[in-house]
C-alpha positions in Angstrom: 0.0 0.0 0.0 2.7 2.5 1.0 4.7 1.6 -2.2 1.7 2.2 -4.4 0.9 5.5 -2.8 4.5 6.6 -3.2 4.3 6.1 -6.9 1.2 8.4 -7.2 2.6 11.2 -5.0 5.4 13.7 -5.1 8.1 13.4 -2.5 6.7 16.5 -0.7 3.1 15.2 -0.8 4.2 11.8 0.4 6.0 13.5 3.3 2.7 15.2 4.2 0.9 11.9 4.0 3.6 10.2 6.2 3.4 13.0 8.8 -0.4 13.0 9.0 -0.9 9.2 8.8 1.7 8.6 11.6 0.0 11.3 13.8 -3.4 9.7 13.0 -2.1 6.3 14.1 -0.9 7.8 17.4 -4.2 9.6 18.1 -6.2 6.5 17.2 -4.3 4.5 19.8 -5.0 7.3 22.3 -8.6 7.2 21.3 -9.0 3.5 21.8 -8.3 4.0 25.6 -7.2 0.3 25.9 -10.6 -1.0 25.1 -9.6 -3.5 22.4 -7.2 -5.2 24.8 -9.9 -5.0 27.6 -12.3 -6.9 25.3 -9.8 -9.6 24.6 -9.3 -9.9 28.3 -13.0 -9.9 29.4 -15.3 -11.2 26.7 -14.0 -14.8 26.5 -14.8 -15.2 30.2 -18.2 -13.5 29.8 -19.4 -15.6 26.9 -22.0 -17.4 29.0 -22.9 -14.3 31.1 -25.1 -12.2 28.8 -25.5 -9.2 31.2 -21.8 -8.8 31.9 -21.0 -9.3 28.2 -23.4 -6.5 27.2 -22.1 -4.2 29.9 -18.5 -4.7 28.8 -19.4 -4.0 25.2 -21.3 -0.8 26.0 -18.5 0.3 28.2 -16.0 -0.1 25.4 -18.1 1.4 22.7 -18.9 4.5 24.7 -15.3 5.1 25.6 -14.0 4.7 22.1 -16.7 7.0 20.7 -15.7 9.8 23.1 -12.0 9.1 22.6 -12.3 9.1 18.9 -14.2 12.4 18.8 -11.5 14.0 20.9 -8.7 12.6 18.8 -10.3 13.9 15.6 -10.7 17.3 17.3 -7.0 17.2 18.3 -6.0 16.6 14.6 -8.1 19.6 13.6 -6.3 21.7 16.2 -2.9 20.6 14.9 -4.1 21.6 11.4 -5.1 25.0 12.6 -1.7 25.6 14.2 0.0 24.4 11.0 -1.8 27.0 8.9 -2.7 26.0 5.3 -2.9 22.2 6.0 -6.1 20.9 4.6 -4.6 17.4 4.5 -4.6 17.3 8.3 -8.3 18.3 8.4 -9.0 15.5 5.9 -7.1 13.0 8.0 -9.1 13.9 11.2 -11.9 11.3 10.7 -9.3 8.6 10.4 -8.5 9.0 14.1 -12.0 7.9 15.1 -12.3 5.3 12.3 -9.0 3.6 13.1 -9.8 3.4 16.8 -13.2 1.9 16.2 -11.8 -0.6 13.7 -9.3 -1.8 16.4 -12.2 -2.3 18.9 -14.5 -4.1 16.4 -11.7 -6.4 15.3 -10.9 -7.3 18.9 -14.6 -8.1 19.6 -14.7 -10.4 16.6 -11.4 -12.1 17.6 -12.9 -13.1 20.9 -15.4 -15.1 18.9 -12.5 -16.8 17.1 -13.5 -15.1 13.8 -9.9 -14.1 13.1 -10.1 -13.7 9.3 -13.4 -11.8 9.4 -12.0 -9.6 12.1 -9.0 -8.5 10.0 -9.9 -8.9 6.3 -12.2 -5.9 5.9 -9.6 -3.4 7.0 -6.3 -5.1 6.3 -7.3 -6.5 2.9 -10.3 -4.7 1.5 -9.6 -1.2 2.7 -5.9 -1.4 2.0 -6.6 -2.8 -1.5 -8.8 0.2 -2.3 -5.9 2.5 -1.4 -3.5 0.4 -3.5 -5.9 0.6 -6.5 -6.2 4.4 -6.0 -2.4 4.8 -5.9 -1.8 2.6 -9.0 -4.7 4.2 -10.8 -3.3 7.7 -10.4 0.2 6.5 -11.2 -0.8 4.9 -14.5 -3.2 7.6 -15.5 -2.3 10.9 -17.3 -3.9 13.0 -14.5 -1.8 15.0 -12.1 -0.3 13.4 -8.9 -2.3 12.5 -5.9 -2.3 15.0 -3.0 -2.4 14.0 0.7 -5.7 15.8 1.2 -7.4 13.8 -1.7 -5.9 10.6 -0.3 -7.2 11.1 3.2 -10.6 12.1 2.1 -10.8 8.9 0.1 -9.3 6.8 2.9 -11.8 8.1 5.5 -14.8 7.5 3.3 -13.7 4.0 2.2 -12.8 2.9 5.7 -16.2 4.1 7.1 -18.0 2.0 4.4 -15.9 -1.0 5.1 -16.5 -0.8 8.9 -20.2 -0.4 8.4 -20.2 -3.5 6.1 -18.2 -5.5 8.7 -20.5 -4.4 11.5 -23.8 -5.3 9.9 -22.5 -8.6 8.4 -22.0 -10.2 11.8 -24.7 -10.6 14.5 -22.2 -9.9 17.3 -21.4 -6.5 15.9 -24.9 -5.5 15.0 -24.8 -3.4 18.2 -28.4 -2.3 18.2 -29.7 -5.9 18.5 -26.7 -7.6 20.2 -26.7 -5.2 23.1 -30.4 -5.2 23.6 -31.4 -6.6 27.0 -30.4 -6.3 30.6 -26.8 -5.5 31.5 -24.7 -5.6 34.7 -23.1 -2.6 36.3 -19.7 -1.4 35.2 -17.1 -3.4 37.2 -14.8 -1.1 39.3 -11.7 -2.9 38.0 -12.4 -2.1 34.3 -11.1 1.4 34.5 -7.7 0.7 36.0 -7.2 -2.3 33.7 -8.2 -0.1 30.7 -5.8 2.6 31.8 -2.9 0.1 32.0 -3.6 -1.3 28.6 -4.1 2.2 27.2 -0.8 3.5 28.4 1.1 0.4 27.3 -0.3 0.4 23.8 0.0 4.2 23.3 3.6 4.2 24.3 4.6 1.1 22.3 3.0 2.2 19.1 3.5 5.9 19.8 7.3 6.0 19.8 8.0 4.7 16.2 5.1 6.7 14.7 5.9 9.9 16.6 9.5 9.6 15.3 8.1 10.3 11.8 6.2 13.3 13.1 9.2 14.6 15.0 11.5 14.2 11.9 8.9 16.2 9.8 8.5 18.9 12.4 12.2 19.4 13.2 14.0 18.8 9.9 11.5 19.2 7.1 8.1 17.7 6.1 9.7 16.2 3.0 12.1 14.2 5.1 9.2 12.4 6.7 8.6 10.4 3.5 11.9 8.5 3.2 12.1 7.9 6.9 8.4 6.7 6.9 9.2 4.3 4.0 12.3 3.0 5.9 10.2 2.5 9.1 7.4 0.7 7.5 9.7 -1.6 5.5 11.7 -2.4 8.6 8.5 -3.3 10.4 8.1 -6.2 8.0 10.5 -7.9 10.5 7.6 -8.0 12.9 4.9 -9.1 10.4 4.8 -12.7 11.6 5.0 -11.7 15.3 2.1 -9.3 14.9 0.0 -11.8 13.0 0.7 -14.6 15.5 0.0 -12.3 18.5 -3.5 -11.7 17.1 -4.2 -15.4 17.3 -2.2 -16.0 20.5 -3.6 -13.4 22.8 -7.1 -14.8 23.3 -5.6 -18.4 23.4 -3.1 -17.4 26.1 -6.0 -15.9 28.1 -8.1 -19.0 27.7 -5.3 -21.5 28.7 -4.2 -19.3 31.6 -7.8 -19.3 33.0 -7.6 -23.2 32.7 -4.2 -23.3 34.4 -2.6 -25.0 31.3 1.0 -23.8 31.3 2.1 -26.4 28.9 -0.2 -25.1 26.1 1.0 -21.6 26.8 4.6 -22.6 26.4 3.8 -24.4 23.1 2.0 -21.3 21.8 4.9 -19.0 22.7 7.4 -21.5 21.2 5.6 -21.6 17.8 5.3 -17.8 17.8 8.9 -17.0 18.6 10.3 -19.7 16.3 8.4 -18.6 13.3 8.7 -14.8 14.0 12.4 -15.1 14.8 13.3 -17.1 11.7 11.5 -14.8 9.3 13.0 -11.7 11.0 16.6 -13.0 10.7 16.1 -13.7 7.0 14.4 -10.3 6.5 17.2 -8.5 8.3 19.8 -10.1 6.0 17.8 -9.1 2.9 17.3 -5.5 4.0 21.0 -5.1 5.0 22.1 -6.4 1.7 19.5 -5.1 -0.8 17.9 -2.3 1.3 18.9 0.6 -0.9 17.4 -0.8 -4.2 14.3 -1.8 -2.2 13.9 1.8 -1.0 14.6 3.2 -4.5 11.4 1.4 -5.6 9.5 4.0 -3.6 10.9 6.8 -5.7 14.0 9.0 -6.2 15.6 10.1 -2.9 14.1 7.3 -0.8 17.4 5.2 -0.8 19.0 7.9 1.5 17.2 6.3 4.4 18.9 2.9 4.0 21.1 3.3 7.2 18.0 4.2 9.2 16.1 1.2 7.8 18.9 -1.3 8.9 19.0 0.2 12.4 15.3 -0.1 12.7 15.2 -3.6 11.3 17.7 -4.7 14.0 15.4 -3.5 16.7 12.3 -5.2 15.1 14.2 -8.4 14.5 15.3 -8.7 18.2 11.7 -8.0 19.2 10.5 -10.8 17.0 13.0 -13.3 18.5 11.7 -12.4 22.0 8.3 -13.8 21.0 4.9 -12.8 22.6 6.3 -11.4 25.8 3.8 -8.5 26.0 0.7 -10.6 25.3 1.9 -13.2 27.8 2.2 -10.6 30.6 -1.0 -8.9 29.7 -3.1 -12.0 29.4 -1.8 -13.7 32.6 -2.6 -10.8 35.0 0.8 -9.1 34.9 -0.3 -6.1 32.8 0.8 -3.7 35.6 4.4 -4.9 35.3 4.4 -4.7 31.5 2.8 -1.2 31.8 5.7 -0.1 34.0 8.3 -1.7 31.7 6.9 0.1 28.7 6.5 3.4 30.5 10.1 3.5 31.6 11.8 2.3 28.4 9.6 4.1 25.9 9.3 7.1 28.1 13.1 7.4 27.9 12.8 7.0 24.2 10.2 9.7 23.8 12.1 12.1 25.9 15.2 11.4 23.8 13.5 11.7 20.4 13.5 15.4 19.8 17.2 15.9 20.9 18.2 12.9 18.9 16.6 14.3 15.7 18.0 17.7 16.4 21.6 16.5 16.6 21.5 13.2 14.6 18.7 13.8 12.1 16.6 10.8 11.0 19.5 8.5 12.0 19.2 9.7 15.5 15.5 8.9 15.5 16.1 5.4 14.2 18.6 4.7 17.0 16.2 5.9 19.7 13.3 3.8 18.3 15.4 0.7 17.9 17.2 1.2 21.3 14.0 1.6 23.3 12.4 -1.4 21.6 15.4 -3.6 22.4 15.4 -2.3 26.0 11.8 -3.1 26.8 11.8 -6.4 25.0 14.8 -7.7 27.1 13.2 -6.4 30.3 9.8 -8.0 29.4 11.6 -11.3 28.6 13.1 -11.3 32.1 9.7 -10.5 33.6 8.0 -13.3 31.8 10.5 -15.8 33.2 10.2 -14.5 36.7 6.5 -13.8 37.0 4.8 -16.3 34.5 7.5 -19.0 34.8 7.7 -19.1 31.0 10.4 -18.1 28.5 8.5 -16.9 25.4 11.6 -16.2 23.4 13.4 -18.4 20.8 15.9 -19.1 23.6 13.1 -20.8 25.6 12.4 -23.0 22.6 16.1 -24.1 22.4 16.2 -24.7 26.2 13.0 -26.8 26.1 14.3 -28.8 23.1 17.5 -29.6 25.0 15.5 -30.8 28.0 13.5 -33.2 25.8 
C-alpha cells in the first residue's frame, strides 16, 4: 500500500501523508483507551454471562466513541496551528475510524473469527488504497495529493467498517446489546488505563518519530524515513499476525491453568517470527537501498535508518509474545511499568536525537527503546509467569527433551 501510494505522489506530498498518517495512528491508539485489549481480556470469560458481556461491550463502545471524537478534534487543532494544512483536516476522521476498527476487530477475535476480524480493514480497505495509488500512477492526471488521499481513505474505511459491523450478528450493536446488563465493574477502568498507556507508548514511539522528523527537519524528510520504518516493520509481520491469534488463546489457557499449552504457543510464535526476522534482516541489510529506491527517487537515502530499525524489530520478534503473555496472565501492571520506563526514555530522547542526529538519531532511539523493553519484558516473563517466550526458551525446552 505504501509503495503504491508513493508512486502516485510527489516526495513532498508523500512527506505530508507520512506525517499526518503517523499522527493519526498515534491519536487513534490514544482514542482506543485500551478498550480493544480489555475486550480480549474480558469477553472470552463473559461468553456465558449475557448481562456482563453486554455491559463490557457498552463500556468499550462509549469510551472509544468519546475518545475518537476528541482525537479527531486534536487533529483539527494541529491543522489550525499548521496554517494551510487541509490534509490534516481530511485526516481527522481517520483517528475515530481507526480506533473503532481496532475495537471491532478485537470483539470479533474473541469469537474466534480471526479472518473476518482482519480482512475488511487489512485487505479490502488497503486494497482500495492500492488501487487508488496505482490508478493515479498509471493515468495521465496530475499526482495524488495528501488531502485527496485522506478524504478517500476516510470514506472508504467508514463504508468497510459499516459493512463489517452489519454482516455479523455480534457487531450488530443495536440488537446484540439489547437486554439487561450488569453494572460497570470497578476494575475495568484501572485495567483499561494500564492497557491504554502500554499500547499508546509502544506504538507511539515509532510513529511519533516520523512526526518529529517532519517537524524538526522538514516535512519532505518524513517520506523516506516513513518508508524505511514501514519496510523495517516487516521484520515483525509474523509476530504481529501470530499475536493476534495467540492473545485470546493465552488468556483461555491461563484461565484453565494450562501452562504447557501456553509454552507451546509461545514457542511456535517465537520460532516462526524469529526465523523470518533474521532472513528479512539479511535481505534489508544487503538489498535495502534498491528496495527503498522502488518508492521513488531520494528514498534510498534512508537505508542506514532502515537497517538500524530492522535490527530492533528483529530482536523484538525473537523475544516472542512477551507483551501478550504478561497482559493475558494478569501481569499487565508490570508490563505497563516496563513500557512506560523504556519508551518514556525513548520519547524524551526523540527530539534531541533528531535535532543532533537527524533521522539516523530517530532510528537509534526507536530501535534502542524497543530492544530495552523487550529484554526487560523477557526477564519479567521468566520471573512472573515462569515461561520463557523467546526463541531461547524454545532451544532450552528442546535440549531438556
